[in-house]
N, C-alpha and C positions, 0 to 999 in steps of 0.2 A: 658717590657709590664707588666710583673707580679707585679713589684715594683709599676708601675703606677696605676694599678687596685687596689692594697692594698691601696695606697694613697687616690685614689678616694673613695674607700669605707669608709675610715676614715673620710674624709671631709663629705661626705654624711651622716655618722652616727652623727657626731658633729652637723651638720646642723638640722638634725631631732631632736636631743636632745635640741638644742636651741629653737626650736618651742615648743616641748612638755613641757619642763621644764618652759618655759616662761608663758605657759597657766596655769600651775600649780601655779606659783608665783601670777599670776593675780587672780586666785580663791581664794588665801589666803588673798590677800590684800582686796578683796571685802568683804569676810566673817569677816575680822578683824575689820569692822566697828561696829560689835556687841561686847558686853562686854565678857570678859573672865569668864567662869563659873568655880569657884574655887573648885567645886566638881568633875570636869570632868577630866578622866584619860583615855589616849589612849595607847593601846599596839599594835604596828604595825609590821607586818610580811610581808616580800617582796614576798615570794613564797608559803609556806605551807598553806593549806586550814584552818587548825586548831592551836590554841595556841601552840607553842613549849614549851618544858619543861623549857626553859630559862625564861618564863613568869609565870608559873603556881603558884609558891608559893606566889610571889608578888601580882598576881591577887587576889588570894583567901584572902590573908591578908588585902589588901585594900578594897576588897568587904565587908568582915566581919567587917570592921572598922565602916561602916555605914555612915562615912562622905564623901565617895567617890563614883562616878558612873563610873565603868570601862567598857570600850568598846574595843573589839578586831576588828582590821581592818587587813585583808589580801588583798594585792594588786594583787596577782595572777600572779606574774611574771613567765614567762615560762609555765604557765598553761592556760592563757586565750589569746584571740586575742589581737593584738596591740591596737586596738581601745578600747576594754573593759579595757585593763590595763591602758590607759591614763585616761579614765573616772574614774576609781578607785583611781588614783593618785590625780585627782582634787577634788574628794570627800574626800580624806584624807586631802587634804590642807584646805578645808572648816571646817573639824572636828577640825583639829589642830589649827585653828585660834582662837577658843574659848576654848581651853584645858588648864588646869593648868599644867599637866604633860604629856609628851609623852615618851613612852618607846620603845627602839629599841633592837634588838639583832643581828643586821647585818648592813653591809654598806647601806647607803641610800642616793643617790643623790637626791631623791625626798624631803626628809625633809631637805636636805641641800640647797635647791633651793629657799626657800621663806625667807623673812626678818622677823625673829622671834620676837614676841612681848616680852617686857621685863617681863611680868607677867608669861610667860610660861617657863618651864624647860624641856629640852631633856636630857634623861638619856639613855646611851648606855651600856646595860648589856652585850653584846657580847655573842656569842654561844659557845665559847671555852674557856678553862682555859689556864693558862700558856702562853708560846710563843714558838711555834714549828716552823711550816713552815711560811714563809714570807707572808705578805698580804698588801694591801693598797699601800701607797707610798713606801713601802719597796721593792715593785716588780716593781717600775716604770722602764721603759726601758728593762724589762726583757721578756723572751719569754711568761711568765704568764701574766704579767701586761700591762697596758696602758702606754702611754708616760706620762712623768711628766707634759707636757703642757696640755695634755688632761684631766689629772686628776685635774689640777688647773682650767681648764675651766669648768668642771662639777664635783665639789668635792663631796666626799661621807661622810665627817665627819665635816661638818660645824654645827653650832648651838648647840654643845654639851656643856651641863652644868656639866655633870659627866660622867666619864667612870669607871666602877667597875672592878677590876682585882684581881687575885687570890694570889698575893704576892707582896711586894715591889721590889723583884728581877726583874720582868718583866715589870714594869711600863715604862722603857725606850723604849721598843719595841713598845708599844701602842702609845707613843708620836711620834715615827718615822713613824709608819704605818698610824696613823691618822693626820699626819701633824700638831701636836699641840705644836711645838716649840714655846716658849714663853707663853704657856698657860699649863704648865706641871701640875699645881695644879688641872686641871680638872680630871686627872687620879689618882684615889684613890684605895689603896689596902684594900677595905672593904670586899673583898671576892666575891665569885660567888653565888648568890642566890640559884640556883638549887642544889648545892652541899650540902645544908643543908639536903636533903633527905638521904645522906649516914650516918647521925648521928641520924636518926629516926628509932627507933626499930621497930614500927608498919610498916613502909614502907619496911624495910629489910625483914620482915616476909612475907609480901604480895607478895614482888617480888619473893621469893622463890616459894610461892604457885603458882603464875601465870606461871613461867617457867616450873615448874614440871607439871602443868596442861597441858600446851601446848606440852611439850616434856616429857612424863612419863618415857622414857628411860634414862633420865638425873639423876633420883633418884639413889643415892648410886653409882654413877659413877663419875670419875673426869671429869669435864666440861671444854673443851677447847673452848674459844670463838675467832673466827676469824673476826675481825672488821677492814677492811682496809678503807682508804679513796678513793675518786674517782680519776680518770684520766680525762684529758681534761678540758673543761670549765663547769660552772655551768648549762649552757644552753644545754650542749651536755655531760653530765657526764656519764662516762662508768666505769664498774668495771675492776680492774686490773686482770691480769692473776694469778689464784690462785696456790698455791703449790699443790703437787700431793696428793689429798685427799684420793685416793684409796690406795696409798703406805702407808699413815699414818694409815689408818684403819687396814691395815695388820700388821703394826709394833706394835700397842698398843693394838690390840685384843679387848676384851670385857670390858676392864678397864676403857675406856674413851668414851665420845661422843663429837662431834664436832658441834657447833652452828655457823652458818655463818650470819653475820649481815652486809649488805652492806650500804654504805652512803645513806642518804634519797633521794638524788637527782638522783641516779642511777635507771634508769627504767627497763633496761634489766638485770635481775640477772642470772649469769651463773647457769646452772642446776647441781644438785648434781649428780656425776658419778653413772652410773648404777652399782647395786650391793652394794652401800654403804647406802642405805636408813635406815638402822638400826643404822647406825654409824653417819652419817652427816645430819644435819637438816637446811634448809633454813628458818630463822626466820625473815627476814628483815622487812616484812610487818606484823607480827604476834606479835612482842613484842618490847617495847621501849628499847633503849640502856641502860638506867639506871638499869632496871630490870635485863637485861642480865649480866651486870657487877657484880651485887650483887651474882647472881647464879653461876658465873664462878670461877674456880680454877686457871686457866692460861689464859692470854690474848695474842694472836698473832695478831699483826698489822704491818703497815709500816710507814706511816707518819701521822697518825691520832693523834689529840689531845685528843682522849679518854684516852691516857695513864695518863693524869694528874688526871682525876676523878678516874680511876682504883687504882692509887697510894694511895688513901685514904683507901683502903681496904687492903693495904700492902701484896699484892699477886704477884706472879712472872709474868714477861712478856718476850716475845720473838719477835724479829723483822724480818720480811721476806721482804727484800728490794732488789730484783734482778735487779731493774731499778734505783737504787740509783744515779748513775752517771748522767743519763738523767734528773732525778727530780732535782738534784742540779743545773744543768745547766739551767733548765727551770724556777725553783722557788727559790730553796735553803731554808736555815734555819736560824733562828736568833742565834743558838748555832751550833757548830760543831756536826754533826749528831752522830758519834760514841761517842762522850762525854756525850751528854744529854740523850741518850737512856738508860733507867734503866734496862737493860737486854741484852743478846747477840744479835747480829746482823748477819743474815745469807743471803747469796746471792744465795744459792743453795738450792733447795726444799729438796734434800736428807740430807743435813746437819741439816736443821730444824727438819726433821723427826727424825733423830737420837737423837737430843737434847730432843725433846718431849717424846721419848720413853723410855729415861733413866732419866727423871727428877724424883728425889727422893720424898718421902712422905712429907718431911719437906724442901723445897727449901730455899736456902739462900736469903733473901730479904733485906739485908743490904743496897744495892744500891737503892732499891726502897724507903727505909726510908729516906735516905739522899736526894733523889730526891724530895719527898714529903715536907721535911722540907724547901727546897730551894724554890720550885715553887708553893706550895700550902698552905703556912703558914697562910694565911687569911681565908682559908676554914676549919672552926672549928664547924660548925652547926649553927652559928650565923650570918652569912653574911646578910640574910634577915633583921634581927633585926637592923644591922648597916645602911643598905640602907634606911630603914623606918625612922631611926633617922635622917639621912641626909635630907630626904624629909621634915621632920617636923622642922628641924632646919637650916641646912647649905643651903637649897634650898631658904631660904628667902633672 
């Protein structure tokens, strides 16, 4: 009975998507009777209400160019009602029908649903660097993903003209995940636009000021950043069980502070333990992850791709993964977890705390350097320049 109910839900979901995406495609075809505006650029976000950092630098550069008119569109997925979400998708289709460029930073069955005009180019910037945990077609038939048949019925990565990645090493993973076999040239190691910030001295200085303003206790103390990924699904994202924050506070004394940054999709943040208010600070809604990385001396995470950006700073990392076996069974990774992680992996809270308490003033970061050279070689501060050059030349 349970299996039947699950299958019935799958069929109902597919039928609803057939109707909804069909209406989106019709809205696109109707609007496509109008000419393409060669100045029009759309930046499309599925969930967040404002532009994510994946868009910011490109939006600013294109807007400053004077030859483009940039528009940000948020569909409001998981934030608005189903009816409003559908209306937002239809409106996006009408806007995209006359756009020259459409930028994405996540999967989009919406932009994949309509017959793209030859004058329009869709660029997938993606929201993560490197290739860490599996996604897209790489998760087909897994506990985390949909079935291959369902993905092919309602694809998420159609109409792509360019996918930008952080190094040649990871291109194969994006080809697999985005089902681009036979179109491998779409995936280009031009770098990830938003990582240019880590080579901008003005941004680095501003990031420190912002973090110290929010957390004055971080000044002159070693900053440990705990930035795990979420558990569950995007629609029901939850925070993982944290390590023993009170025990860490006791182990490191006044020499450190702990900043906690949950994944943006996690709505219910675990409270800081009583008595740790001068040591640990929940900053998920107060500060962006890029600024927190700049101000942090050590990163503690689990399966988050934030490790790729942090490697650009050449600072130590540690991994707390008590549920590794379950995560591998449910989703898995593109590379063996223990081999790709540029730092020690701990399954027990006490072992992680011992490591952090005994970390020397000049940690060995040779593993981080090798990791960065392999997975982030195209992120050198000029990724945005290369993407703009592609728009001007290769997009034609």
